[in-house]
C-alpha positions in Angstrom: 5.5 -20.1 7.0 5.9 -16.4 8.4 3.3 -14.8 6.1 0.9 -17.9 7.7 1.8 -16.5 11.3 1.3 -12.9 10.3 -2.0 -13.8 8.5 -3.3 -15.8 11.7 -2.4 -12.9 13.8 -4.2 -10.5 12.0 -7.5 -13.0 12.1 -7.1 -12.9 15.6 -6.9 -9.2 16.3 -9.8 -9.1 13.9 -11.8 -11.8 16.0 -10.9 -10.0 19.3 -12.1 -6.4 18.0 -15.4 -8.3 16.7 -15.5 -9.4 20.3 -15.2 -5.9 22.3 -17.4 -4.7 20.0 -20.2 -7.1 20.8 -19.2 -7.0 25.0 -19.9 -2.8 24.1 -23.2 -3.5 22.5 -24.5 -5.8 25.1 -23.0 -4.0 27.9 -24.8 -0.7 26.3 -28.0 -2.3 25.4 -27.6 -1.2 21.8 -29.1 -3.3 19.1 -26.8 -4.6 15.8 -28.9 -1.9 13.5 -28.1 0.6 16.0 -24.7 0.3 16.0 -24.3 -0.3 12.3 -25.9 2.9 11.9 -23.6 4.8 13.9 -20.9 2.8 12.0 -22.3 4.0 8.4 -22.6 0.5 7.4 -25.4 -2.1 6.7 -26.5 -4.6 9.9 -24.8 -7.5 7.8 -21.5 -6.0 7.6 -21.6 -5.1 11.2 -22.4 -8.2 12.5 -19.4 -9.8 10.2 -17.2 -7.5 11.9 -18.7 -8.5 15.7 -18.2 -12.5 14.2 -14.6 -11.7 13.2 -15.4 -12.3 9.5 -14.7 -8.6 8.8 -11.9 -6.5 9.5 -13.4 -3.2 10.9 -11.6 0.0 9.4 -10.1 2.3 12.1 -12.9 4.7 10.9 -15.6 2.6 11.7 -14.2 1.9 15.3 -13.4 5.6 15.9 -17.4 6.4 15.2 -18.3 3.6 17.8 -15.4 4.9 20.3 -16.7 8.5 19.9 -20.5 7.7 20.0 -20.4 5.7 22.6 -17.4 7.4 24.8 -15.2 4.5 24.7 -11.5 5.1 24.0 -10.2 4.1 20.4 -7.7 2.0 22.5 -9.9 0.0 24.2 -11.7 -1.1 21.0 -8.3 -1.5 19.2 -5.9 -3.2 21.6 -8.1 -3.7 24.8 -6.4 -1.1 26.8 -7.1 1.8 28.4 -4.8 5.2 27.9 -3.5 6.5 31.4 -1.3 9.2 30.8 -2.9 12.7 31.3 0.2 15.1 31.4 1.9 13.9 28.6 2.4 10.6 26.3 5.8 10.0 24.9 6.2 8.0 21.5 9.8 7.0 20.4 10.6 6.1 16.6 9.5 3.0 15.8 7.5 2.3 19.0 4.1 3.5 18.2 1.4 0.5 19.0 0.8 -0.9 15.4 -3.2 -1.7 14.0 -2.9 -3.2 10.4 -6.4 -2.7 10.1 -6.5 -3.6 6.2 -4.3 -5.8 4.2 -2.8 -2.5 2.6 -3.0 -0.4 5.2 -0.8 -0.4 8.5 -1.6 2.3 11.5 0.8 2.9 14.1 -0.7 5.2 16.9 1.5 7.8 18.2 -0.6 9.1 21.2 -2.4 5.5 22.6 -1.3 5.8 26.2 -3.3 9.4 26.1 -6.4 9.3 28.0 -9.2 11.8 26.9 -6.9 13.1 23.6 -9.0 15.0 21.3 -7.2 14.1 18.2 -6.2 10.8 17.0 -2.7 10.8 15.0 -1.1 7.8 12.9 1.8 7.0 10.9 -0.3 5.6 8.2 1.6 3.2 5.8 0.0 1.5 2.4 2.0 -0.4 0.2 1.6 0.2 -3.7 -0.9 -1.8 -5.0 0.1 -4.1 -8.7 -3.1 -3.2 -10.2 -4.5 0.3 -11.1 -7.5 -0.2 -8.4 -8.7 2.3 -6.2 -9.8 1.4 -2.5 -13.2 2.1 -1.5 -14.1 5.3 -0.3 -14.9 5.5 3.5 -16.1 8.5 5.5 -16.1 9.2 9.3 -17.1 12.3 11.4 -14.8 15.3 11.7 -12.1 16.2 10.2 -9.0 15.0 8.8 -4.9 16.0 8.2 -2.3 14.3 6.1 1.4 14.9 5.8 3.4 13.1 3.2 6.5 11.9 4.9 7.5 9.3 1.9 6.4 8.6 -1.4 3.4 9.9 -3.4 -0.1 9.8 -2.5 -3.6 9.4 -4.5 -6.3 10.7 -2.3 -10.3 11.1 -3.6 -12.5 13.4 -1.7 -15.9 13.3 -2.9 -15.2 12.3 -6.4 -12.3 14.7 -7.0 -8.6 13.3 -7.6 -5.4 14.4 -5.8 -1.8 13.8 -6.1 0.4 14.3 -3.2 4.1 14.5 -3.0 6.8 14.2 0.0 5.9 17.6 2.1 2.8 18.1 0.8 -0.3 17.9 3.1 -4.3 17.8 2.9 -6.4 19.2 5.3 -10.3 18.0 4.8 -14.1 16.9 6.0 -13.8 13.6 6.4 -17.6 13.0 6.3 -16.8 13.3 2.6 -16.4 9.9 1.1 -12.4 9.9 0.7 -9.9 7.0 -0.1 -6.1 6.9 -0.6 -3.4 4.8 -2.3 0.4 4.9 -3.0 1.3 5.5 -6.4 4.5 4.5 -8.1 6.7 1.5 -6.9 7.3 2.8 -3.3 5.2 2.3 -0.1 3.6 5.5 1.1 4.5 6.8 4.6 2.1 10.1 5.9 1.5 11.4 9.3 -2.9 11.4 9.5 -4.5 13.1 12.4 -8.0 12.7 12.8 -10.1 15.6 14.5 
């Protein structure tokens, strides 16, 4: 029963994000094809996101956010950041966004307006099979620091393994994807610049 409730919440969150993207597109008089091009996906894929049939990655939302000058928080949470001097996130209190079944993002700076970077704690659960995730890319650069577990990261076809305490900084325009290695969840600090 609890899993059904969680799934229903995730579906509702996906539907609401799609609704906000549609509203943004209408407000700015942007075609679906232009929005899809900004996101680096097909128009069909983009319209599935708008209609709540597909879950957008944080990276797709970041592309829309940066291109059209709308805060990522407004797209994810329907809330504009308000703080400009500092924003404090206490342990375990960041705003969570589960954008994919296996990924959980916790924003560490969601309330700070006009921020130059987006820091997250990302958790990835191990998968029972040996499959990899689908690579994605986004504007800017990315820094990952492994807090717990082991990560396999593929960047532009190169596969690397990172352990607790390791870090990597890379060009995020290159296709990349991550997965947890072993039986333990992976937890890392991700800073998207």
